[in-house]
matplotlib code that plots the C-alpha trace (Angstrom):
import matplotlib.pyplot as plt

x = [18.8, 18.0, 19.4, 20.3, 17.4, 15.2, 17.6, 17.6, 14.3, 13.8, 16.4, 13.9, 10.4, 8.7, 8.8, 4.8, 5.4, 8.5, 6.3, 3.5, 5.9, 7.9, 4.4, 3.0, 6.3, 6.0, 2.4, -0.3, -3.1, -3.9, -7.4, -4.8, -1.5, -4.5, -5.7, -2.1, -1.2, -4.8, -5.7, -7.9, -6.9, -7.2, -4.8, -2.5, -3.3, -2.3, 1.1, 2.0, 0.5, 2.8, 5.8, 4.1, 3.6, 7.8, 7.8, 6.0, 2.9, 4.6, 2.8, 2.4, 3.8, 7.3, 7.4, 7.2, 9.5, 11.8, 11.5, 11.9, 15.6, 16.3, 16.2, 17.7, 20.9, 20.7, 20.7, 23.9, 25.5, 25.3, 21.8, 19.4, 16.5, 13.4, 11.7, 10.0, 11.7, 9.6, 6.7, 7.9, 5.6, 3.8, 3.8, 0.8, -2.2, -4.9, -8.4, -10.3, -12.6, -16.5, -18.3, -15.2, -13.8, -10.2, -8.9, -5.6, -3.4, -1.4, -3.4, -2.8, 0.7, 0.4, 0.3, 4.0, 3.3, 1.8, 4.8, 3.8, 5.5, 4.8, 2.0, 0.1, 0.9, -2.2, -3.3, -3.7, -0.2, -0.6, -3.3, -2.0, -3.6, -3.3, -4.9, -8.2, -11.0, -12.5, -15.5, -12.9, -11.1, -14.3, -15.1, -11.9, -11.9, -15.7, -15.0, -11.9, -14.0, -16.9, -14.0, -12.5, -16.5, -16.8, -13.0, -14.2, -17.6, -15.8, -13.3, -15.8, -18.7, -15.3, -14.2, -17.9, -18.3, -14.7, -16.4, -19.3, -17.2, -15.2, -17.6, -20.3]
y = [-0.6, -3.6, -5.1, -8.8, -10.7, -9.1, -9.7, -13.3, -13.7, -11.9, -14.2, -16.9, -15.6, -17.9, -16.9, -15.8, -14.2, -12.0, -11.7, -10.2, -7.6, -6.7, -4.9, -4.2, -2.2, -0.3, 0.7, -1.7, -2.2, -5.9, -6.0, -4.4, -7.1, -9.4, -8.3, -8.3, -12.2, -13.7, -14.6, -13.4, -10.6, -12.5, -14.7, -11.6, -10.4, -14.0, -13.9, -10.9, -11.7, -14.8, -12.4, -9.9, -13.3, -13.7, -10.3, -10.9, -9.2, -5.7, -3.6, -4.4, -0.6, -1.7, -4.5, -3.2, -0.3, -2.6, -5.3, -2.0, -1.4, -4.5, -4.6, -1.7, -3.5, -6.0, -4.0, -3.0, -5.8, -5.3, -6.0, -3.6, -2.9, -4.5, -1.4, 1.2, 4.6, 6.5, 9.7, 12.4, 15.0, 17.6, 21.2, 21.7, 19.7, 19.1, 20.2, 16.9, 16.2, 16.4, 13.7, 11.6, 10.1, 10.1, 7.0, 7.2, 4.3, 5.2, 6.4, 3.0, 4.8, 6.4, 2.9, 3.4, 6.5, 3.9, 2.2, -1.2, -1.5, 2.5, 2.6, 0.0, -2.7, -2.8, -4.7, -8.4, -10.4, -10.2, -7.5, -4.1, -1.1, -1.4, -5.0, -3.3, -2.3, 1.0, -0.1, -1.2, 2.0, 4.1, 2.2, 2.2, 5.9, 6.5, 3.5, 6.1, 8.9, 7.9, 6.8, 9.9, 11.5, 8.9, 10.2, 13.6, 13.3, 11.4, 14.1, 16.5, 14.5, 14.4, 18.0, 18.5, 16.9, 17.9, 21.5, 19.8, 19.5, 21.9, 24.7, 22.8]
z = [-3.5, -2.6, 0.3, 0.0, 1.4, -1.1, -4.3, -3.6, -3.0, -6.6, -8.1, -7.0, -8.7, -10.8, -14.2, -13.7, -10.8, -12.5, -15.5, -13.3, -11.5, -14.5, -15.9, -12.3, -12.0, -15.2, -13.9, -15.0, -13.2, -12.7, -14.8, -17.0, -16.7, -16.8, -20.2, -21.6, -20.3, -21.0, -17.5, -15.0, -12.6, -9.6, -10.9, -11.6, -8.2, -6.8, -8.2, -6.7, -3.3, -3.2, -3.5, -1.0, 1.2, 0.5, 1.7, 5.2, 3.7, 2.8, 0.6, -3.1, -3.9, -1.5, -3.4, -7.1, -5.9, -5.0, -7.8, -10.0, -8.2, -8.3, -12.2, -12.1, -10.4, -13.3, -15.9, -14.4, -15.6, -19.0, -19.9, -21.1, -18.6, -19.7, -17.4, -19.2, -18.3, -15.8, -16.9, -17.4, -15.4, -17.2, -16.0, -16.6, -16.6, -19.5, -18.6, -18.0, -20.6, -19.9, -18.2, -17.9, -14.9, -13.7, -12.6, -10.0, -11.0, -7.9, -5.2, -3.2, -3.3, 0.3, 2.1, 2.2, 4.4, 7.0, 8.9, 9.8, 13.7, 14.9, 17.3, 15.9, 18.3, 19.4, 16.3, 16.5, 14.8, 11.5, 10.5, 9.6, 8.8, 5.4, 4.7, 6.5, 4.0, 3.3, 5.8, 8.4, 8.4, 8.9, 11.3, 13.1, 13.0, 14.4, 17.5, 17.9, 17.9, 20.5, 22.8, 22.3, 23.1, 26.1, 27.7, 27.9, 28.9, 31.8, 32.3, 32.4, 34.8, 37.1, 37.1, 37.5, 40.7, 41.5, 42.4, 43.7, 46.1, 46.6, 46.9, 49.4]

ax = plt.figure().add_subplot(projection="3d")
ax.plot(x, y, z, "-o")
ax.set_aspect("equal")
plt.show()
């Protein structure tokens, strides 16, 4: 259940933001929402980003989940929920047709597992690992590996120097 602050924010959404979040909570991508609303996908992203800004930059997945919970709470007051029911999981997945690429719409769902204030104090204020693109994340991993390798070589060199001193 969303807290009072998020409920307050959701109640003050514009009609366009509400429309975009409603379709996003049904599982549509920005491009699909743009086709339905006959606008550009940049406009859809801007509407959702404005809501994210109201929630201090929370991830899109977090916002959509809180919005879905808020709408469900609103529907308990008598109105029908505008959300489609959640899809059921098939017990046996269908085989992928040959030559067709699968689309993973929920690939950003893993963003919720990144805790923004847990071990990320070294980042500049306002930048979260979620905000980094794939290239910057890769560069960050390679840089970290380089620093670890350099630290390991320093420890080995110090150990050799200590053994050399003890041996003489």
